[in-house]
C-alpha positions as CSV (number, residue, x, y, z in Angstrom):
1,M,20.9,-21.1,49.8
2,I,19.8,-22.3,46.4
3,S,16.6,-21.2,44.8
4,Y,14.7,-21.8,41.6
5,K,12.1,-19.7,39.9
6,N,9.4,-21.0,37.6
7,S,10.4,-20.2,34.0
8,K,6.9,-19.0,33.2
9,D,7.5,-16.1,35.6
10,V,10.8,-15.2,34.0
11,N,11.6,-11.8,32.5
12,M,15.0,-10.5,31.6
13,E,15.8,-9.5,35.1
14,N,14.7,-12.7,36.9
15,I,17.2,-15.0,38.6
16,I,16.6,-18.6,37.4
17,I,19.1,-20.3,39.8
18,E,21.1,-18.8,42.6
19,T,24.1,-20.4,44.4
20,E,26.2,-19.1,47.2
21,R,28.6,-17.4,44.7
22,L,26.7,-17.2,41.4
23,I,23.5,-16.1,39.7
24,I,22.2,-17.9,36.7
25,R,19.7,-15.9,34.6
26,E,18.6,-15.0,31.1
27,F,21.0,-13.1,28.9
28,K,20.5,-9.4,28.7
29,E,21.5,-7.1,25.8
30,D,24.1,-5.3,27.9
31,D,25.9,-8.7,28.5
32,I,27.3,-8.5,25.0
33,G,30.7,-7.0,25.9
34,E,31.6,-9.5,28.5
35,Y,30.1,-12.4,26.5
36,F,32.1,-11.5,23.4
37,K,35.2,-11.2,25.5
38,M,34.6,-14.6,27.0
39,I,33.8,-16.6,23.8
40,S,36.5,-14.8,21.7
41,N,39.3,-15.6,24.2
42,D,41.7,-18.1,22.6
43,N,41.7,-20.3,25.7
44,V,37.9,-20.6,25.7
45,H,36.9,-20.7,22.1
46,K,39.2,-23.6,21.3
47,W,36.9,-25.8,23.3
48,L,33.6,-24.4,21.9
49,G,31.8,-26.2,19.0
50,D,33.6,-25.7,15.7
51,R,36.5,-23.8,17.4
52,K,36.1,-20.9,15.1
53,K,36.8,-17.4,16.6
54,K,33.5,-15.4,16.8
55,S,32.9,-11.9,15.8
56,I,30.9,-9.4,17.9
57,D,27.9,-10.0,15.5
58,D,28.3,-13.8,16.0
59,A,28.2,-13.2,19.8
60,K,25.0,-11.1,19.6
61,R,23.3,-13.7,17.4
62,I,24.3,-16.5,19.7
63,M,23.0,-14.6,22.8
64,L,19.7,-13.7,21.1
65,Y,19.3,-17.3,20.0
66,F,19.9,-18.6,23.6
67,K,17.6,-16.0,25.1
68,N,14.7,-16.7,22.6
69,K,15.0,-20.5,23.0
70,F,14.7,-20.2,26.8
71,R,11.7,-17.9,26.5
72,E,10.0,-20.1,23.9
73,E,10.7,-23.6,25.3
74,G,11.6,-23.0,29.0
75,R,15.0,-24.5,28.4
76,G,18.1,-23.2,26.9
77,V,21.5,-21.6,27.7
78,L,21.6,-19.0,30.5
79,A,24.1,-16.4,31.6
80,V,26.3,-17.0,34.7
81,V,27.0,-13.9,36.8
82,S,29.3,-13.4,39.8
83,K,27.6,-12.2,42.9
84,E,30.8,-10.6,44.0
85,N,31.1,-8.1,41.2
86,G,28.0,-8.6,39.0
87,S,30.1,-9.5,35.9
88,L,29.1,-12.1,33.4
89,I,31.5,-15.0,33.9
90,G,30.0,-17.8,31.9
91,Q,27.1,-19.6,30.4
92,V,25.3,-22.9,31.2
93,G,22.4,-24.8,29.8
94,V,21.1,-27.1,27.1
95,N,20.6,-26.8,23.4
96,Y,18.9,-29.3,21.1
97,A,21.5,-31.0,18.9
98,P,19.7,-32.5,15.9
99,N,22.7,-34.6,15.0
100,L,22.5,-36.3,18.4
101,G,18.7,-36.4,18.6
102,C,18.6,-34.9,22.1
103,F,19.5,-31.9,24.2
104,E,23.2,-31.2,24.7
105,Y,24.6,-29.8,28.0
106,L,26.7,-26.7,27.3
107,Y,28.8,-24.6,29.6
108,A,31.7,-22.1,29.3
109,I,33.5,-20.1,31.9
110,A,35.6,-16.9,31.2
111,Y,39.2,-17.7,31.2
112,E,40.0,-15.4,34.1
113,E,37.5,-17.4,36.3
114,W,38.9,-20.9,35.6
115,N,40.0,-23.2,38.4
116,K,37.6,-21.7,41.0
117,G,35.1,-24.6,40.9
118,Y,32.5,-22.6,39.0
119,A,32.0,-25.2,36.2
120,T,31.0,-27.9,38.8
121,E,28.9,-25.5,40.9
122,I,26.8,-24.3,37.9
123,G,26.6,-27.8,36.5
124,I,25.3,-29.3,39.7
125,E,22.7,-26.6,40.2
126,F,21.6,-26.4,36.5
127,I,21.2,-30.2,36.3
128,N,19.1,-30.2,39.4
129,Y,17.0,-27.4,38.0
130,Y,16.6,-29.2,34.7
131,R,15.9,-32.6,36.2
132,D,13.0,-31.0,38.2
133,R,11.4,-29.8,35.0
134,F,12.2,-32.4,32.4
135,K,12.2,-35.8,34.3
136,N,13.1,-39.0,32.5
137,E,15.1,-37.3,29.8
138,K,18.6,-37.9,28.7
139,I,21.1,-35.1,28.1
140,V,24.4,-35.5,26.4
141,A,27.7,-33.7,26.3
142,V,30.5,-33.8,23.8
143,V,34.1,-32.8,24.6
144,Y,37.3,-32.5,22.7
145,P,39.4,-35.5,23.9
146,E,42.3,-33.2,25.0
147,N,40.0,-31.1,27.2
148,L,40.8,-32.9,30.4
149,S,39.3,-30.2,32.7
150,S,35.8,-30.6,31.1
151,K,36.1,-34.3,31.2
152,K,36.7,-34.1,35.0
153,V,33.7,-31.7,35.4
154,L,31.4,-34.1,33.5
155,S,32.6,-37.0,35.7
156,K,31.7,-34.9,38.8
157,L,28.3,-34.3,37.3
158,N,27.8,-38.0,36.9
159,F,27.8,-38.1,33.1
160,D,28.8,-41.5,31.7
161,F,31.4,-41.8,29.0
162,K,29.8,-43.7,26.1
163,G,32.4,-43.5,23.3
164,Q,33.2,-41.0,20.6
165,K,31.1,-39.2,17.9
166,E,32.2,-37.4,14.8
167,M,31.3,-33.8,15.1
168,F,32.7,-30.4,14.0
169,G,35.0,-32.0,11.6
170,G,36.7,-34.2,14.3
171,V,36.1,-36.9,16.8
172,L,34.8,-35.9,20.2
173,D,34.3,-37.8,23.4
174,Y,30.5,-38.5,24.0
175,Y,28.9,-38.5,27.4
176,E,25.3,-39.2,28.6
177,L,23.3,-38.4,31.8
178,N,19.9,-40.0,32.4
179,L,17.7,-37.7,34.5
180,G,15.1,-40.4,35.4
């Protein structure tokens, strides 16, 4: 069963989206250990933004930024938690990208959790949640060209490949999804 909660009723403990296997919620301060482990893993961080390895302080700053954006704007990046063991296994959401002029879809999954279908599961449910709240918007995604797994996920989420964009000192594949 999938359920959504109104972001106006959200506090740090609230579930925003629930799937059969996962909970998507705001980040909490005690997520920092698992979050840092995820984004500092060599197999994960090489696909994130500028590809630079993050410090624990960077991870704290990023989590706080995501949490505050969601609280202020009702949209942002959220934590993904396993129902099986309660551990943080990823992130999913949108962040405004000024260089693209719109919101960018972001996700990351802890390396140990790859190839379990989580990226598609969270993508489908997050996009449905987002579409219900922000109709007639476009969201975009950028992917390093060699990241074949993420390109497959974006295809399953109905993003359309639109070409390439220069970002983060390189050329990335550019995708769009119209929510209208």
